[in-house]
C-alpha positions in Angstrom: 61.8 9.4 106.9 61.2 11.1 103.6 58.1 12.8 105.1 60.2 14.0 108.1 62.9 15.5 105.8 60.3 17.1 103.6 58.6 18.6 106.6 61.9 19.9 108.1 62.8 21.5 104.7 59.5 23.3 104.5 59.8 24.6 108.0 63.4 25.8 107.3 62.3 27.6 104.2 59.4 29.3 106.0 61.7 30.3 108.8 64.4 31.8 106.6 61.8 33.6 104.5 60.3 35.3 107.6 63.8 36.4 108.8 64.6 37.9 105.4 61.3 39.8 105.3 61.9 41.1 108.8 65.4 42.2 107.9 64.1 44.1 104.8 61.4 45.7 106.9 64.0 46.8 109.5 66.4 48.2 106.8 63.8 50.2 104.9 63.2 52.9 107.6 66.9 53.5 108.0 67.3 54.0 104.2 64.4 56.4 104.2 66.0 58.4 107.1 69.3 58.6 105.2 67.4 59.8 102.1 65.6 62.4 104.1 68.8 63.7 105.8 70.7 63.9 102.5 68.4 66.4 100.9 68.5 68.5 104.1 72.3 68.7 104.0 72.2 69.5 100.3 69.6 72.1 100.8 71.7 73.8 103.6 74.7 73.8 101.3 72.7 75.2 98.4 71.3 77.9 100.7 74.7 78.8 102.1 76.4 79.0 98.7 74.3 82.0 97.4 74.8 83.8 100.7 78.6 83.5 100.3 78.4 84.5 96.7 76.3 87.6 97.6 78.7 88.6 100.4 81.8 88.4 98.1 80.5 91.0 95.5 79.4 93.3 98.3 82.9 93.3 99.8 84.5 93.8 96.4 82.1 96.7 95.6 82.9 98.4 98.9 86.6 98.0 98.3 86.3 99.4 94.7 84.2 102.3 96.0 86.9 103.2 98.5 89.7 103.0 96.0 87.9 104.7 93.1 86.7 107.8 94.9 87.9 110.8 92.9 90.2 113.4 94.4 87.8 116.3 93.8 85.0 114.6 95.7 87.3 114.0 98.7 88.4 117.7 98.6 84.7 118.8 98.3 83.8 116.7 101.3 86.6 118.1 103.4 85.7 121.6 102.2 82.2 121.2 103.4 83.2 119.5 106.7 85.6 122.4 107.5 82.8 125.0 107.2 82.0 126.7 104.0 82.3 130.2 105.3 85.9 130.1 106.7 87.1 127.7 104.0 85.8 129.9 101.2 87.3 133.1 102.8 90.7 131.3 103.1 90.4 130.0 99.6 89.9 133.6 98.3 93.2 134.5 99.7 94.8 131.8 97.5 92.9 133.1 94.4 93.8 136.8 94.9 97.3 136.0 96.0 98.0 133.8 93.0 96.5 136.4 90.6 98.9 139.0 91.9 101.8 136.6 91.8 101.2 135.7 88.2 100.8 139.4 87.3 104.2 140.2 88.9 105.9 137.2 87.3 104.7 138.3 83.8 105.6 141.9 84.4 109.1 141.1 85.6 109.7 138.6 82.8 108.8 141.3 80.3 111.0 143.8 82.1 114.2 141.8 81.4 116.5 143.6 78.9 119.7 142.5 77.1 121.7 145.3 78.7 124.9 144.4 76.9 123.3 144.9 73.5 121.5 148.0 74.7 124.8 149.6 75.9 126.5 148.7 72.6 123.6 150.2 70.6 123.8 153.4 72.7 127.5 153.7 72.3 127.2 153.2 68.6 124.4 155.8 68.4 126.4 158.4 70.3 129.2 158.0 67.9 127.0 158.3 64.8 124.1 160.7 65.8 124.9 162.0 69.3 122.5 162.2 72.2 119.3 162.3 70.1 120.2 159.0 68.4 120.9 157.4 71.8 117.6 158.6 73.1 115.9 157.1 70.1 117.5 153.7 70.9 116.2 154.0 74.5 112.7 154.8 73.3 112.6 151.7 71.1 113.7 149.4 73.9 111.4 147.9 76.5 112.2 147.6 80.2 113.2 149.6 83.2 116.8 149.8 82.2 116.0 151.6 79.0 113.7 154.0 80.9 116.5 154.8 83.3 119.0 155.4 80.5 116.5 157.6 78.7 116.0 159.8 81.8 119.7 160.1 82.3 120.6 160.9 78.7 117.8 163.5 78.5 119.7 165.5 81.2 123.0 165.4 79.4 123.0 169.1 78.7 122.9 169.9 82.4 126.2 168.0 83.1 127.5 164.6 84.1 126.7 165.0 87.8 123.0 165.7 86.9 123.0 162.7 84.7 124.3 160.5 87.5 121.8 161.9 90.0 118.9 161.4 87.5 119.9 157.8 86.9 120.1 157.1 90.6 116.8 158.8 91.4 114.9 157.2 88.5 116.3 153.9 89.5 114.5 154.2 92.8 111.3 154.9 90.9 111.7 151.8 88.7 112.4 149.7 91.8 109.1 150.9 93.3 107.3 149.8 90.1 109.0 146.4 90.2 107.9 145.9 93.8 104.3 146.9 93.1 101.6 144.7 94.8 104.2 142.8 96.8 102.6 144.2 100.0 99.3 142.7 99.0 100.9 139.3 98.4 102.5 139.5 101.8 99.1 140.4 103.3 97.4 137.3 101.9 100.3 135.2 103.1 99.6 136.4 106.6 95.8 136.4 106.4 95.4 132.8 105.1 96.7 131.0 108.2 95.1 133.6 110.5 91.7 132.8 109.0 92.5 129.2 109.4 93.3 129.6 113.1 90.2 131.7 113.6 88.0 128.9 112.0 89.8 126.4 114.2 89.0 128.3 117.4 85.3 128.7 116.4 85.1 125.0 115.5 86.6 124.1 118.9 84.0 126.3 120.7 81.3 124.6 118.7 82.7 121.2 119.6 82.7 122.0 123.3 79.1 123.4 123.1 78.1 120.1 121.6 79.8 118.2 124.4 78.0 120.4 126.9 74.6 119.7 125.2 75.3 115.9 125.3 76.4 116.0 128.9 79.1 113.5 128.4 82.6 113.5 126.9 82.2 111.2 123.9 85.3 110.3 121.9 83.2 110.5 118.7 81.9 114.0 119.5 85.3 115.3 120.5 87.2 113.7 117.6 84.7 114.9 115.0 84.7 118.5 116.3 88.4 118.7 116.4 88.8 117.3 112.9 86.4 119.8 111.5 88.1 122.6 113.3 91.6 121.7 112.1 90.6 121.5 108.5 90.6 125.3 108.2 94.0 125.6 109.8 95.3 123.0 107.3 94.0 124.9 104.3 95.3 128.2 105.6 98.8 126.8 106.1 98.9 125.2 102.7 97.8 128.5 101.0 100.4 130.4 103.0 103.2 128.0 101.9 102.2 128.2 98.2 102.1 132.0 98.2 105.3 132.2 100.1 107.1 130.1 97.4 105.8 132.5 94.7 106.7 135.5 96.8 110.3 134.4 97.2 110.6 133.6 93.5 109.3 137.1 92.7 111.9 138.7 95.1 114.6 136.7 93.4 113.5 138.1 90.0 113.5 141.7 91.4 117.0 141.3 92.9 118.3 140.1 89.6 116.8 143.1 87.8 118.0 145.6 90.4 121.6 144.2 90.1 121.3 144.5 86.3 120.1 148.1 86.6 122.9 149.1 88.9 125.6 147.5 86.8 124.3 148.8 83.5 123.9 152.4 85.0 127.6 152.4 85.9 128.5 151.3 82.4 126.2 154.0 80.9 127.9 156.7 83.0 131.3 155.5 81.7 130.1 155.8 78.1 128.6 159.3 78.7 131.8 160.5 80.3 133.9 159.2 77.4 131.5 160.8 74.9 131.7 164.2 76.8 135.5 164.1 76.7 135.5 163.5 73.0 133.0 166.4 72.5 135.4 168.7 74.4 138.2 167.8 72.2 
């Protein structure tokens, strides 16, 4: 019996040992496959990560480039797209027009005179030194009002009516000096949009010629040609608006000076009449 049990025990140990070995052999390939698949997955993740990291800076750089583009570069690009010839000619209207406007504004600003003080000084001079003293006051005062007063007082010996006519006539001369170069400013206001429209028409013709060459109406060709053509019109209208604002401001300055000249001329005649009456007495 002992031999039988010993034999059965040996057989059982051999059997279980073979089963364990077979199980280990079967599990080993599966573990190797898992190990092989894991690096592949990790490699794909590692390869995908740099691509995503590379795409993110590119997108950020593109956005920063669009936001940080300076204004002068944008204007330069639009200027070139609109056609350098017509855009430059239209821009010259702005340069010359602004130069004339600034000259008129400076001239009119210097032409302003404190008429109340001038009339008071003339009246005091007439009482103390007569016409010659009043003329000296006018010589030492700047502005069209003083010039008108000087011309009128210089004709005092010819009578009050002559003084009045002289003041009125020389007032017209001074008005012409105040309105000097306004016709040129008005010309540039008209020419700027006209040049813009001319450039637009020529640009449209060029766009249609391009469509004819292509042989097909492409949205890209049509839109590009129209955009370039309209840039000249846009510049011309902007220039006309700017010059028109300056022109109206200059007109308002001239109107103020003319009203001041007329009012002060009436006051001067009253002073001269009063002085003449005193001289008769």
